[in-house]
C-alpha positions as CSV (number, residue, x, y, z in Angstrom):
1,X,17.2,5.7,-26.4
2,X,17.0,5.0,-22.4
3,X,18.9,7.7,-20.3
4,X,18.2,6.2,-17.0
5,X,21.0,4.3,-15.3
6,X,20.5,1.3,-12.8
7,X,22.6,1.7,-9.9
8,X,20.7,-0.8,-7.7
9,X,19.0,2.5,-5.7
10,X,15.5,3.2,-6.2
11,X,14.7,5.3,-9.0
12,X,12.3,7.9,-7.7
13,X,12.3,11.4,-7.2
14,X,9.7,13.5,-5.2
15,X,9.8,17.4,-6.1
16,X,8.5,19.4,-3.3
17,X,7.6,22.9,-4.8
18,X,6.9,25.7,-2.6
19,X,7.8,28.8,-4.7
20,X,4.9,31.2,-6.1
21,X,7.6,32.5,-8.4
22,X,6.2,31.9,-11.9
23,X,9.5,32.2,-13.3
24,X,11.2,29.2,-11.1
25,X,8.0,27.3,-12.1
26,X,8.4,27.6,-15.6
27,X,12.2,27.5,-15.9
28,X,12.8,25.0,-13.3
29,X,10.3,23.2,-11.5
30,X,7.8,22.4,-14.5
31,X,11.1,22.1,-16.9
32,X,12.8,19.4,-14.8
33,X,10.0,17.3,-13.9
34,X,8.7,17.0,-17.3
35,X,12.3,16.1,-19.0
36,X,13.0,13.8,-15.8
37,X,9.9,11.5,-16.9
38,X,10.2,11.9,-20.3
39,X,14.3,11.3,-20.7
40,X,13.9,8.6,-18.2
41,X,16.3,10.6,-15.6
42,X,14.1,9.0,-13.0
43,X,11.6,6.2,-13.4
44,X,9.0,7.6,-11.1
45,X,8.6,11.4,-10.5
46,X,6.1,12.9,-8.1
47,X,5.4,16.6,-7.6
48,X,3.8,17.9,-4.6
49,X,2.5,21.2,-4.6
50,X,2.6,22.9,-1.4
51,X,2.3,26.5,0.1
52,X,2.3,29.5,-2.2
53,X,2.4,27.1,-5.4
54,X,-0.9,26.2,-5.0
55,X,-2.1,29.4,-5.3
56,X,-0.2,30.2,-8.5
57,X,-1.2,27.2,-9.8
58,X,-5.0,27.8,-9.4
59,X,-4.7,30.8,-11.4
60,X,-1.9,30.4,-14.5
61,X,-3.7,29.2,-17.5
62,X,-0.1,28.1,-18.6
63,X,0.9,26.4,-15.5
64,X,-1.9,24.2,-15.6
65,X,-1.6,23.5,-19.4
66,X,2.1,22.6,-18.9
67,X,0.6,20.7,-15.6
68,X,-1.4,18.5,-17.7
69,X,1.8,18.0,-19.9
70,X,3.9,16.5,-17.2
71,X,0.6,14.4,-15.8
72,X,0.4,12.8,-19.5
73,X,3.8,11.4,-19.3
74,X,3.2,10.0,-16.2
75,X,4.2,12.6,-13.4
76,X,2.6,11.9,-10.0
77,X,0.9,15.5,-8.5
78,X,-0.2,15.9,-5.2
79,X,-1.0,18.7,-3.0
80,X,-1.1,19.5,0.1
81,X,-4.7,20.2,1.5
82,X,-3.9,22.2,4.4
83,X,-2.6,24.9,1.6
84,X,-5.1,24.5,-0.7
85,X,-7.6,25.3,2.0
86,X,-5.5,28.3,3.3
87,X,-5.6,29.7,-0.5
88,X,-9.5,28.5,-1.3
89,X,-7.7,26.6,-4.3
90,X,-8.9,22.7,-3.5
91,X,-11.5,22.7,-5.8
92,X,-9.7,24.2,-8.8
93,X,-6.8,21.8,-7.9
94,X,-9.1,18.7,-8.1
95,X,-10.5,19.8,-11.3
96,X,-6.9,19.6,-12.9
97,X,-6.9,16.1,-11.7
98,X,-4.3,16.7,-9.0
99,X,-4.8,14.0,-6.0
100,X,-5.2,16.7,-2.8
101,X,-4.6,15.1,0.7
102,X,-2.6,15.8,4.0
103,X,0.9,16.0,2.5
104,X,2.9,16.3,6.3
105,X,3.1,12.6,6.9
106,X,4.0,11.7,3.4
107,X,6.9,13.9,3.4
108,X,8.2,12.6,6.6
109,X,8.4,9.3,5.4
110,X,10.0,10.5,2.4
111,X,12.7,12.4,4.7
112,X,13.3,10.1,6.9
113,X,13.6,7.2,4.4
114,X,16.1,9.0,2.9
115,X,14.4,9.2,-0.4
116,X,15.5,11.3,-3.2
117,X,13.8,15.1,-2.5
118,X,14.2,17.9,-4.3
119,X,12.9,21.2,-2.8
120,X,12.0,24.4,-4.6
Protein backbone atom coordinates (compact mmCIF):
# COMPACT_ATOMS: atom_id res chain seq x y z
CA UNK A 1 0.00 0.00 0.00
CA UNK A 2 1.45 3.33 -1.04
CA UNK A 3 1.34 6.08 1.57
CA UNK A 4 2.75 8.83 -0.64
CA UNK A 5 0.36 11.72 -1.20
CA UNK A 6 0.79 13.45 -4.56
CA UNK A 7 0.36 17.17 -3.98
CA UNK A 8 2.25 18.22 -7.09
CA UNK A 9 5.09 19.39 -4.83
CA UNK A 10 8.56 17.89 -5.01
CA UNK A 11 8.51 14.70 -2.96
CA UNK A 12 12.00 14.98 -1.58
CA UNK A 13 13.38 15.30 1.95
CA UNK A 14 16.91 16.09 3.09
CA UNK A 15 17.81 15.28 6.69
CA UNK A 16 20.78 17.21 8.04
CA UNK A 17 22.16 15.11 10.91
CA UNK A 18 24.59 17.04 13.08
CA UNK A 19 24.02 15.59 16.54
CA UNK A 20 26.65 13.39 18.14
CA UNK A 21 23.99 11.94 20.45
CA UNK A 22 23.54 8.20 19.88
CA UNK A 23 19.97 8.12 21.24
CA UNK A 24 18.96 10.88 18.84
CA UNK A 25 20.52 8.91 15.99
CA UNK A 26 18.77 5.64 16.83
CA UNK A 27 15.40 6.93 17.97
CA UNK A 28 14.84 9.80 15.57
CA UNK A 29 17.26 10.27 12.67
CA UNK A 30 17.68 6.67 11.57
CA UNK A 31 14.15 5.62 12.44
CA UNK A 32 12.56 8.46 10.48
CA UNK A 33 14.92 8.26 7.49
CA UNK A 34 14.41 4.50 7.15
CA UNK A 35 10.64 4.61 7.56
CA UNK A 36 10.29 7.63 5.29
CA UNK A 37 11.71 5.60 2.44
CA UNK A 38 10.24 2.19 3.35
CA UNK A 39 6.72 3.53 3.87
CA UNK A 40 7.04 5.97 0.98
CA UNK A 41 6.39 9.09 3.04
CA UNK A 42 8.90 10.69 0.66
CA UNK A 43 9.97 9.47 -2.75
CA UNK A 44 13.54 10.68 -2.27
CA UNK A 45 15.32 10.79 1.09
CA UNK A 46 18.86 12.08 1.56
CA UNK A 47 20.72 11.95 4.86
CA UNK A 48 23.62 14.38 5.24
CA UNK A 49 26.16 13.47 7.92
CA UNK A 50 27.67 16.68 9.28
CA UNK A 51 29.79 17.59 12.30
CA UNK A 52 29.78 15.36 15.39
CA UNK A 53 27.49 12.81 13.71
CA UNK A 54 30.41 11.83 11.45
CA UNK A 55 32.58 10.98 14.45
CA UNK A 56 29.79 8.97 16.09
CA UNK A 57 28.98 7.02 12.93
CA UNK A 58 32.62 6.11 12.37
CA UNK A 59 32.90 4.29 15.72
CA UNK A 60 29.41 2.87 16.30
CA UNK A 61 28.88 -0.52 14.65
CA UNK A 62 25.14 -0.64 15.38
CA UNK A 63 24.64 2.71 13.66
CA UNK A 64 26.75 1.47 10.75
CA UNK A 65 24.47 -1.56 10.41
CA UNK A 66 21.37 0.62 10.49
CA UNK A 67 22.94 2.94 7.95
CA UNK A 68 23.51 -0.01 5.62
CA UNK A 69 19.81 -0.95 5.94
CA UNK A 70 18.80 2.62 5.08
CA UNK A 71 21.04 2.65 2.05
CA UNK A 72 19.66 -0.72 0.91
CA UNK A 73 16.11 0.69 0.82
CA UNK A 74 17.26 3.71 -1.18
CA UNK A 75 18.18 6.43 1.30
CA UNK A 76 20.99 8.47 -0.24
CA UNK A 77 23.75 9.24 2.28
CA UNK A 78 26.31 12.00 1.95
CA UNK A 79 28.85 13.47 4.37
CA UNK A 80 30.66 16.77 4.68
CA UNK A 81 34.33 16.23 3.83
CA UNK A 82 35.48 19.16 5.98
CA UNK A 83 33.83 17.47 8.97
CA UNK A 84 35.11 13.99 8.20
CA UNK A 85 38.63 15.33 7.72
CA UNK A 86 38.39 17.28 11.00
CA UNK A 87 37.46 14.11 12.89
CA UNK A 88 39.85 11.90 10.89
CA UNK A 89 37.07 9.58 9.69
CA UNK A 90 36.93 10.24 5.93
CA UNK A 91 38.22 6.82 4.87
CA UNK A 92 35.96 5.02 7.35
CA UNK A 93 32.83 6.72 6.01
CA UNK A 94 33.84 6.16 2.40
CA UNK A 95 34.25 2.44 3.18
CA UNK A 96 30.68 2.47 4.50
CA UNK A 97 29.53 3.57 1.04
CA UNK A 98 28.87 7.20 1.96
CA UNK A 99 29.48 9.88 -0.64
CA UNK A 100 31.94 12.22 1.09
CA UNK A 101 32.26 15.64 -0.51
CA UNK A 102 32.03 19.37 0.07
CA UNK A 103 28.50 19.98 1.33
CA UNK A 104 28.41 23.74 1.91
CA UNK A 105 27.23 24.58 -1.61
CA UNK A 106 24.69 21.73 -1.91
CA UNK A 107 23.20 22.62 1.49
CA UNK A 108 23.02 26.29 0.52
CA UNK A 109 21.16 25.36 -2.68
CA UNK A 110 18.66 23.24 -0.73
CA UNK A 111 17.96 26.17 1.58
CA UNK A 112 17.78 28.82 -1.17
CA UNK A 113 15.45 26.66 -3.24
CA UNK A 114 13.12 26.21 -0.29
CA UNK A 115 13.32 22.43 -0.36
CA UNK A 116 12.21 20.28 2.55
CA UNK A 117 15.04 20.18 5.11
CA UNK A 118 14.92 18.53 8.53
CA UNK A 119 17.80 19.53 10.81
CA UNK A 120 18.72 17.35 13.77
